[in-house]
C-alpha positions as CSV (number, residue, x, y, z in Angstrom):
1,M,-35.6,84.6,-9.3
2,A,-36.7,83.4,-5.9
3,T,-34.1,82.2,-3.4
4,L,-34.2,80.0,-0.3
5,K,-34.3,83.2,1.8
6,D,-37.4,84.3,0.0
7,V,-39.1,80.9,0.6
8,A,-38.0,81.0,4.3
9,R,-39.4,84.5,4.7
10,L,-42.8,83.7,3.2
11,A,-43.1,80.4,5.2
12,C,-41.9,82.1,8.4
13,V,-39.1,79.6,9.0
14,D,-35.3,79.6,9.0
15,V,-33.4,79.0,5.7
16,S,-31.9,75.9,7.2
17,T,-35.4,74.5,7.7
18,V,-36.3,75.2,4.1
19,S,-33.2,73.4,2.9
20,R,-33.9,70.4,5.1
21,A,-37.5,70.2,3.9
22,L,-36.7,70.6,0.2
23,N,-33.8,68.2,0.2
24,N,-35.3,65.7,2.7
25,T,-32.0,65.6,4.6
26,S,-33.6,65.5,8.1
27,Y,-37.0,65.6,9.8
28,V,-39.2,68.6,9.4
29,H,-42.7,68.7,10.9
30,P,-45.3,67.8,8.2
31,E,-47.3,71.0,8.7
32,T,-44.1,73.1,8.4
33,K,-43.0,71.2,5.3
34,E,-46.4,71.7,3.7
35,R,-46.1,75.5,4.4
36,I,-42.6,75.5,2.8
37,Y,-43.8,73.6,-0.3
38,A,-46.7,76.1,-0.7
39,A,-44.3,79.0,-0.4
40,A,-41.9,77.6,-2.9
41,K,-44.7,76.9,-5.4
42,E,-46.1,80.4,-4.9
43,L,-42.7,82.0,-5.5
44,G,-41.8,79.7,-8.4
45,Y,-38.7,78.6,-6.6
46,R,-36.5,76.1,-8.4
47,P,-33.4,74.6,-6.6
48,N,-30.0,75.2,-8.1
49,V,-29.3,71.7,-9.3
50,I,-25.6,72.5,-10.1
51,A,-25.0,73.9,-6.6
52,R,-26.7,71.0,-5.0
53,A,-24.7,68.6,-7.0
54,L,-21.5,70.3,-5.9
55,R,-22.5,70.1,-2.3
56,Q,-23.5,66.5,-2.5
57,G,-20.6,65.5,-4.8
58,R,-23.1,63.7,-7.1
59,S,-24.8,64.9,-10.3
60,H,-26.8,61.8,-11.0
61,I,-25.9,62.1,-14.6
62,I,-24.1,59.5,-16.7
63,G,-22.2,60.4,-19.8
64,V,-22.7,58.1,-22.8
65,V,-20.2,58.4,-25.7
66,L,-21.1,56.5,-28.9
67,P,-19.8,56.6,-32.4
68,R,-23.2,56.7,-34.1
69,L,-26.8,56.0,-33.4
70,H,-28.1,54.9,-36.8
71,L,-26.6,51.5,-36.2
72,T,-29.0,49.2,-34.4
73,I,-26.4,47.8,-32.0
74,F,-25.8,51.3,-30.4
75,S,-29.4,52.6,-30.6
76,E,-30.6,49.5,-28.8
77,I,-27.9,49.6,-26.2
78,L,-28.6,53.3,-25.6
79,Q,-32.3,52.4,-25.0
80,G,-31.2,49.9,-22.3
81,I,-28.9,52.4,-20.7
82,E,-31.7,54.9,-20.5
83,E,-34.1,52.5,-19.0
84,E,-31.7,51.2,-16.4
85,A,-30.5,54.8,-15.5
86,Q,-34.1,55.9,-14.8
87,K,-34.6,52.9,-12.5
88,H,-31.8,54.2,-10.3
89,G,-32.7,57.9,-10.4
90,Y,-30.1,58.9,-13.1
91,M,-30.3,60.7,-16.4
92,T,-27.9,60.4,-19.3
93,T,-26.1,62.9,-21.5
94,V,-25.4,61.3,-24.9
95,C,-22.5,62.4,-27.1
96,V,-22.1,61.1,-30.7
97,T,-18.6,61.2,-32.1
98,E,-19.0,59.7,-35.6
99,D,-15.7,57.9,-34.7
100,D,-13.7,61.1,-34.8
101,H,-11.1,60.9,-32.1
102,K,-10.9,64.7,-31.9
103,V,-14.6,65.1,-31.3
104,E,-14.4,62.2,-28.8
105,K,-11.6,64.0,-26.9
106,D,-13.6,67.2,-26.8
107,R,-16.8,65.4,-25.5
108,L,-14.8,63.5,-22.8
109,N,-13.3,66.7,-21.5
110,R,-16.7,68.4,-21.5
111,L,-18.3,65.5,-19.6
112,R,-15.4,65.5,-17.1
113,D,-15.7,69.2,-16.5
114,S,-19.5,69.0,-16.1
115,G,-19.1,66.6,-13.2
116,V,-20.9,63.5,-14.5
117,D,-21.0,60.5,-12.1
118,G,-19.7,58.1,-14.7
119,I,-18.9,57.5,-18.4
120,I,-20.0,54.7,-20.7
121,I,-18.1,54.7,-24.0
122,A,-17.7,52.9,-27.3
123,A,-14.4,54.5,-28.0
124,T,-12.3,55.2,-31.1
125,G,-9.2,53.8,-29.5
126,R,-7.3,57.1,-29.7
127,N,-8.0,58.6,-26.3
128,G,-6.9,55.9,-24.0
129,R,-4.7,58.2,-21.8
130,L,-7.5,60.6,-21.3
131,L,-9.9,57.8,-20.3
132,K,-7.4,56.6,-17.7
133,D,-6.9,60.1,-16.5
134,I,-10.7,60.5,-16.0
135,R,-10.9,57.2,-14.2
136,A,-8.0,58.3,-11.9
137,T,-10.1,61.3,-10.8
138,G,-12.6,58.9,-9.3
139,V,-15.1,58.9,-12.2
140,P,-16.0,55.3,-13.2
141,V,-15.4,54.5,-16.9
142,V,-16.9,51.5,-18.6
143,Q,-16.0,50.5,-22.2
144,L,-18.8,49.3,-24.3
145,V,-18.6,46.9,-27.3
146,R,-15.0,47.9,-27.9
147,R,-12.3,47.0,-25.4
148,Q,-9.7,49.8,-25.7
149,E,-7.8,49.7,-22.4
150,L,-7.2,46.5,-20.5
151,E,-7.1,48.4,-17.2
152,L,-10.6,49.8,-17.6
153,S,-13.9,47.9,-17.1
154,S,-15.6,46.7,-20.2
155,V,-18.8,45.0,-21.4
156,I,-18.0,43.3,-24.7
157,A,-18.8,40.2,-26.7
158,D,-16.4,37.2,-27.0
159,Y,-15.6,37.7,-30.7
160,E,-13.3,34.7,-30.9
161,A,-16.1,32.4,-29.6
162,C,-18.4,33.9,-32.2
163,G,-16.1,32.9,-35.0
164,R,-15.5,29.5,-33.6
165,D,-19.1,28.8,-32.9
166,A,-20.2,29.9,-36.4
167,V,-17.8,27.4,-38.0
168,N,-18.8,24.5,-35.7
169,F,-22.5,25.3,-36.4
170,L,-22.0,25.1,-40.2
171,Y,-19.9,22.0,-39.9
172,E,-22.7,20.2,-38.0
173,K,-25.0,21.2,-40.8
174,G,-22.8,19.3,-43.2
175,C,-20.7,22.2,-44.6
176,R,-17.1,21.3,-45.4
177,T,-16.0,24.4,-47.3
178,I,-16.4,27.3,-44.9
179,G,-15.1,30.8,-45.7
180,L,-14.8,34.0,-43.7
181,I,-15.3,37.5,-45.0
182,A,-13.6,39.7,-42.4
183,G,-12.9,43.3,-41.9
184,S,-9.6,45.0,-41.1
185,Q,-7.5,43.0,-38.7
186,H,-6.6,46.2,-36.9
187,L,-10.2,46.1,-35.5
188,S,-10.7,44.0,-32.5
189,P,-14.1,42.3,-33.4
190,Y,-12.9,41.3,-36.8
191,R,-9.5,40.1,-35.5
192,G,-11.3,38.1,-32.8
193,R,-13.7,36.5,-35.2
194,Y,-10.8,35.5,-37.5
195,D,-8.9,33.9,-34.6
196,G,-11.9,31.9,-33.7
197,Y,-12.6,30.9,-37.3
198,K,-8.9,29.9,-37.8
199,Q,-8.9,27.8,-34.6
200,A,-12.1,26.0,-35.6
201,V,-11.2,25.1,-39.2
202,S,-7.8,23.9,-38.0
203,E,-9.3,21.6,-35.3
204,L,-11.8,20.3,-37.9
205,G,-9.1,19.7,-40.6
206,L,-10.7,22.2,-43.0
207,T,-9.1,24.6,-45.4
208,E,-9.0,28.2,-44.4
209,I,-10.7,30.5,-46.9
210,T,-10.7,34.2,-46.0
211,G,-11.5,37.5,-47.7
212,S,-11.6,41.1,-46.7
213,S,-14.5,43.5,-46.8
214,E,-13.7,47.1,-46.0
215,R,-17.4,48.0,-46.7
216,E,-18.3,45.9,-43.7
217,V,-15.9,47.8,-41.5
218,N,-17.2,51.1,-42.7
219,S,-20.9,50.2,-42.5
220,F,-20.8,48.5,-39.1
221,G,-17.7,50.2,-37.7
222,Y,-17.9,48.9,-34.2
223,G,-14.3,47.7,-33.8
224,Y,-11.4,49.8,-32.6
225,E,-8.0,50.4,-33.9
226,S,-5.4,48.2,-32.0
227,K,-2.3,49.7,-30.5
């Protein structure tokens, strides 16, 4: 495998000049740079990305941890993450946990050890301490859909407003008996929707009618277990 020294020898320049040319860290005369590129191509030289990342302190890789991809909400969000990452010169490493906190813990440790520049996660709610430890090392952590730790940044929906707005919408359409089929109240989205529903029916003087659907929790599964 060709090295920087090999490229420098073929191009008749110093190793430092080759490094500056290939990394664009400082000015190198165009003719010299062209000669270096030609030498690198002839030798099949490929830079050591890991070593460069260690030197620069940046990997330009973002870890994305999701429970599953067959759910539209996560597959569409992942598509958006990929598109935005590419715009800024980043690539993503995607980990799927199937909502298994042990798998999630393993993937988080692997991402941390690999030196990713940041982590986006829709977490199980069982590895909060690990997430905070990772953030403490300087790696940004953003919670997605599920807000697990109040101290960490998050991008979530206002589930309470969703429940409240749904009731008000139906009321404006003439409905006076409005029920709510909710999932487990241990899961944030369902608990939030119920709180919004309860508030709205109370303000409108309606009777609260609720039911539970564990099938909904299992099929959509984008809540998290509360502490």
